[in-house]
Backbone as CSV, one residue per row, in Angstrom:
resi,resn,N_x,N_y,N_z,CA_x,CA_y,CA_z,C_x,C_y,C_z
1,MET,16.711,28.886,8.742,16.417,27.740,8.397,15.486,27.515,9.534
2,ALA,15.002,28.058,10.022,13.636,27.712,11.627,12.727,27.716,10.626
3,LEU,12.094,28.089,8.765,11.108,28.269,8.820,11.158,26.667,8.263
4,ALA,11.812,26.915,7.434,12.441,25.195,7.270,12.212,24.310,7.928
5,THR,12.931,24.630,9.437,11.419,23.308,10.186,10.553,22.912,10.508
6,GLY,9.926,24.587,10.608,8.747,24.557,10.745,7.503,24.068,9.661
7,CYS,8.063,24.161,8.542,7.350,23.457,7.481,7.263,21.985,7.304
8,ALA,8.631,21.392,8.144,8.579,19.850,7.790,8.049,19.253,9.062
9,ARG,7.076,19.965,9.739,6.206,19.043,10.535,4.648,18.834,9.915
10,THR,4.315,17.802,10.181,3.417,17.593,9.786,1.932,18.228,10.333
11,PRO,0.736,19.224,9.134,0.045,19.953,10.142,-1.146,18.460,10.709
12,PRO,-1.879,19.088,12.105,-2.456,18.485,12.704,-3.253,17.051,12.152
13,GLU,-3.744,18.009,10.808,-5.432,17.119,10.493,-4.539,16.264,9.755
14,GLN,-3.721,16.136,9.263,-3.270,15.547,8.435,-2.450,14.051,9.148
15,ALA,-1.358,14.516,10.394,-0.907,13.689,11.764,-1.714,12.671,11.785
16,LEU,-3.009,12.919,12.605,-4.151,12.517,12.587,-4.618,11.003,11.667
17,ARG,-4.341,12.047,10.726,-5.452,10.820,9.346,-4.076,10.190,9.145
18,GLU,-3.838,10.454,9.437,-2.106,8.989,8.799,-1.846,7.944,10.664
19,ALA,-1.995,8.921,11.165,-2.244,7.941,12.779,-3.952,6.520,12.604
20,VAL,-5.036,7.236,12.622,-5.805,6.191,12.350,-5.715,5.266,11.246
21,ALA,-5.203,5.814,9.880,-4.765,5.029,8.846,-3.619,3.874,9.342
22,ALA,-2.605,4.280,9.359,-1.799,3.170,10.269,-2.540,2.489,11.410
23,MET,-3.342,2.574,12.057,-3.718,2.173,12.906,-4.447,0.913,12.254
24,ALA,-5.653,1.027,11.656,-6.573,0.182,10.384,-5.798,-0.903,9.742
25,GLU,-3.977,-0.031,9.706,-2.992,-1.076,8.544,-2.435,-1.839,9.584
26,ALA,-2.313,-1.456,11.138,-2.024,-2.614,12.008,-2.722,-3.174,12.348
27,ALA,-4.320,-3.322,12.005,-5.071,-4.006,12.371,-5.263,-5.403,11.238
28,GLU,-4.780,-4.516,10.111,-5.341,-5.355,8.618,-3.721,-7.021,9.133
29,ALA,-2.528,-5.963,9.917,-1.556,-6.967,9.691,-1.018,-7.668,10.595
30,ARG,-2.326,-7.724,11.523,-1.970,-8.567,13.339,-1.516,-7.950,14.120
31,ASP,-0.673,-6.621,14.065,0.262,-6.333,14.596,0.186,-5.118,15.775
32,SER,-0.067,-6.070,17.000,-0.926,-5.341,18.256,-0.133,-4.313,18.796
33,ASP,1.248,-4.533,18.790,2.494,-3.385,18.829,2.720,-1.742,17.974
34,ALA,2.276,-2.113,16.807,2.099,-1.361,15.649,0.907,-0.721,16.402
35,LEU,-0.004,-0.624,16.696,-1.837,-0.817,16.846,-1.457,0.083,18.580
36,ALA,-1.597,0.017,18.945,-1.139,-0.350,20.094,-0.048,1.349,20.882
37,SER,0.695,1.557,19.750,1.417,2.930,19.946,0.913,3.776,19.647
38,HIS,0.149,3.799,19.321,-1.055,5.161,18.778,-1.768,5.265,20.107
39,LEU,-1.879,4.284,21.080,-2.824,4.980,22.011,-1.902,5.471,23.112
40,ALA,-3.010,6.702,24.202,-2.437,6.947,25.347,-2.364,5.749,26.749
41,ASP,-1.751,6.255,27.579,-1.521,4.958,28.770,-3.130,5.022,29.290
42,ASP,-3.793,5.971,28.887,-5.159,6.045,30.155,-6.052,5.652,29.207
43,PHE,-5.973,4.794,28.048,-6.920,5.353,26.859,-8.448,4.492,27.132
44,ALA,-9.493,4.486,26.801,-10.532,4.369,27.212,-11.379,3.917,26.356
45,GLY,-12.174,2.777,26.328,-12.702,1.948,25.062,-14.651,1.788,25.861
46,PRO,-15.364,1.386,24.379,-16.365,0.953,25.408,-16.064,0.082,26.596
47,ASP,-17.702,-0.115,27.436,-17.644,-0.790,28.351,-16.556,-0.890,29.782
48,GLY,-15.693,-0.061,29.575,-14.900,0.223,30.515,-13.234,-0.134,29.902
49,MET,-13.227,-1.079,28.784,-12.413,-1.374,27.883,-10.798,-0.107,27.951
50,ASP,-9.656,-0.650,28.420,-8.743,0.019,28.707,-7.175,-0.596,27.882
51,ARG,-5.964,-0.323,27.595,-4.717,-0.506,26.666,-4.922,-2.053,26.348
52,GLU,-4.900,-3.007,27.810,-4.883,-4.121,27.262,-6.181,-5.061,27.112
53,ARG,-7.332,-5.026,27.394,-8.521,-5.084,27.285,-8.353,-4.978,25.780
54,LEU,-8.458,-3.853,24.955,-8.148,-3.842,23.391,-7.496,-4.595,22.716
55,ARG,-6.055,-4.994,23.444,-5.835,-6.042,23.241,-6.077,-7.053,22.926
56,ARG,-6.406,-7.703,23.925,-6.793,-9.056,23.836,-8.101,-8.841,23.501
57,TYR,-8.910,-7.643,22.889,-10.259,-8.313,22.174,-9.602,-8.281,20.685
58,LEU,-9.126,-7.550,20.685,-7.942,-7.966,19.061,-7.734,-9.090,18.944
59,ALA,-6.956,-9.640,19.543,-6.528,-11.224,19.591,-7.236,-12.339,19.392
60,VAL,-8.725,-12.073,19.846,-9.839,-12.553,19.476,-10.228,-12.932,18.351
61,ILE,-9.810,-11.609,17.907,-10.428,-11.714,16.500,-9.788,-12.144,15.544
62,TRP,-9.138,-11.774,15.816,-7.410,-12.266,14.783,-7.694,-14.068,15.095
63,LEU,-7.563,-14.383,16.172,-7.797,-15.856,16.286,-8.500,-16.786,15.641
64,ARG,-10.112,-15.493,15.496,-11.102,-16.520,14.618,-11.362,-16.041,13.467
65,ASN,-9.992,-15.358,13.442,-10.466,-14.917,11.219,-9.122,-15.252,11.078
66,ARG,-8.572,-15.724,9.859,-7.526,-15.996,9.024,-7.202,-14.898,8.626
67,GLU,-8.147,-13.832,7.688,-7.679,-12.903,6.981,-8.856,-11.670,7.384
68,VAL,-7.939,-10.699,7.841,-9.025,-9.392,8.828,-9.375,-8.261,7.441
69,GLY,-10.410,-7.428,7.386,-10.050,-6.449,6.232,-10.521,-5.103,7.425
70,VAL,-10.212,-4.378,7.037,-10.584,-3.012,7.190,-10.896,-1.781,6.632
71,THR,-11.739,-0.887,6.518,-11.840,0.023,5.285,-12.248,0.934,5.749
72,LEU,-11.428,2.309,5.426,-12.584,3.622,6.603,-13.423,4.350,5.895
73,GLY,-13.690,5.024,6.509,-14.769,6.109,4.989,-14.317,7.302,5.837
74,PRO,-14.767,8.056,4.919,-14.209,9.322,5.294,-14.307,9.717,6.816
75,LEU,-13.292,10.346,6.851,-12.893,11.442,8.608,-13.243,12.757,8.399
76,ASP,-13.944,12.517,9.525,-14.486,13.933,10.180,-13.656,14.431,11.199
77,VAL,-12.797,15.426,11.215,-11.042,16.265,11.908,-11.848,16.621,12.664
78,GLU,-11.976,17.451,14.162,-12.415,18.235,14.543,-11.259,18.224,15.796
79,LEU,-10.529,19.706,15.457,-9.155,20.299,16.223,-9.361,21.284,17.396
80,MET,-9.173,20.847,18.443,-9.288,21.825,19.880,-7.971,22.005,20.337
81,GLY,-6.577,22.284,19.999,-5.735,23.214,20.571,-5.244,21.471,20.217
82,ASP,-5.029,21.072,21.757,-4.307,20.005,22.159,-4.780,18.867,22.358
83,ARG,-6.013,18.418,21.502,-7.072,17.517,21.275,-7.526,17.576,20.606
84,ALA,-8.312,16.305,20.520,-9.217,16.314,18.754,-10.580,14.967,18.757
85,LYS,-10.916,15.763,18.230,-11.672,14.541,17.646,-11.605,13.931,16.457
86,VAL,-12.100,12.714,16.348,-12.055,11.715,14.587,-13.385,10.896,15.061
87,GLY,-14.046,11.280,13.683,-15.182,10.307,13.269,-15.007,9.783,12.483
88,PHE,-15.685,8.219,12.298,-15.461,7.925,10.598,-16.552,6.771,10.791
89,THR,-16.588,5.929,9.711,-16.879,4.919,9.260,-16.028,4.031,9.101
90,ALA,-15.846,2.649,10.131,-15.348,1.764,9.516,-15.732,-0.007,9.309
91,ALA,-15.799,-0.353,7.499,-16.541,-1.591,7.411,-14.824,-2.827,7.639
92,THR,-15.471,-3.713,8.673,-14.965,-4.399,8.902,-15.320,-6.073,8.281
93,ARG,-14.288,-6.549,8.169,-14.699,-8.136,7.367,-13.411,-9.031,7.726
94,GLY,-13.752,-10.481,8.141,-13.332,-11.072,8.633,-13.658,-13.175,8.316
95,GLY,-12.390,-13.880,7.944,-12.713,-14.720,7.586,-11.130,-15.848,7.044
96,GLU,-11.472,-16.972,6.742,-10.778,-17.768,7.012,-9.939,-18.036,4.792
97,GLY,-10.638,-17.329,4.379,-9.966,-17.140,2.446,-10.406,-16.253,1.769
98,LEU,-10.579,-15.959,0.809,-10.874,-15.383,-0.189,-11.821,-14.135,0.102
99,PHE,-12.591,-14.547,0.697,-14.078,-14.424,0.940,-14.709,-13.839,2.537
100,PRO,-15.049,-12.647,2.788,-15.176,-13.169,4.204,-16.362,-13.824,4.825
101,ASP,-16.400,-14.397,6.084,-17.238,-14.894,6.736,-18.530,-14.098,7.258
102,SER,-17.858,-13.084,7.392,-18.293,-12.132,8.650,-18.011,-10.958,7.867
103,ALA,-19.066,-9.508,7.699,-18.190,-8.204,8.035,-19.667,-7.215,8.754
104,ARG,-19.217,-6.208,9.162,-19.760,-5.046,9.697,-19.425,-3.910,9.574
105,VAL,-20.002,-2.303,9.785,-19.959,-1.893,9.243,-20.190,-0.919,11.497
106,TYR,-19.263,-0.126,11.522,-19.156,0.777,12.755,-19.122,2.170,12.046
107,GLN,-19.983,2.443,13.558,-19.989,4.504,13.068,-19.028,4.356,13.958
108,VAL,-17.574,4.956,14.527,-16.360,5.291,14.811,-16.369,6.715,15.660
109,GLU,-16.550,7.191,16.983,-15.820,7.997,17.332,-14.719,7.831,18.482
110,THR,-13.428,8.834,18.138,-12.633,8.940,18.595,-11.705,10.047,19.472
111,GLY,-11.038,10.069,20.139,-10.466,11.260,21.394,-8.782,11.385,21.231
112,TRP,-8.422,12.163,20.723,-6.999,11.814,20.451,-6.265,13.446,21.948
113,ARG,-5.486,12.546,21.884,-4.583,14.199,22.980,-2.728,14.425,22.525
114,LEU,-2.597,15.257,21.715,-1.469,15.463,21.323,-0.370,15.358,22.406
115,GLU,0.784,14.770,22.571,1.794,14.115,23.427,3.340,14.150,22.934
116,GLY,4.312,14.901,23.273,5.395,14.947,22.765,4.963,14.543,21.737
117,GLY,4.143,15.267,20.643,4.338,16.058,19.400,3.910,14.745,18.496
118,GLU,3.466,13.404,19.331,2.173,12.552,18.721,0.706,12.566,19.522
119,TRP,0.292,12.420,18.214,-1.227,12.345,18.586,-1.774,11.287,19.131
120,LYS,-1.849,11.016,20.243,-2.653,9.385,20.974,-4.116,9.780,21.379
121,LEU,-4.155,8.090,20.649,-5.434,7.426,21.396,-6.171,7.615,22.609
122,ILE,-6.879,8.538,23.460,-7.267,8.641,24.079,-8.808,7.844,24.561
123,SER,-9.629,7.289,23.829,-10.921,7.042,23.795,-11.370,6.555,22.388
124,ALA,-11.901,6.275,22.418,-12.872,5.654,21.378,-14.398,4.812,21.598
125,ASP,-15.710,5.091,21.151,-16.152,4.327,21.358,-16.746,4.191,19.600
126,TRP,-17.357,2.787,18.997,-17.465,2.161,17.921,-19.058,1.573,17.912
127,ARG,-20.090,1.432,17.441,-21.492,1.065,17.621,-22.305,0.665,15.922
């Protein structure tokens, strides 16, 4: 019985990959609650961005673009006990119709912490 329970838990690297993918899907779906569910309470982004500023930043992007897309490049996952770093490229696109009006590629570096069995995003930087 104990073995079956232990095997049911998602391995840390897979759980992190799933969390990053879920955040990208939430961004495309314009679901700030789903996206924010992956953020730690003490999340810190570029230029002092906190959880609420990130939500406002995304709201502006969603208001400017009827269609939003995110394509992630390969994820580089580095585990350090209950902490992790995940780096990747993210291609973003936005616009009013079928073809994007804008597109950018970012190099993203993120920091994660295991909280209550779930990985939470504690930091992010993109350039």
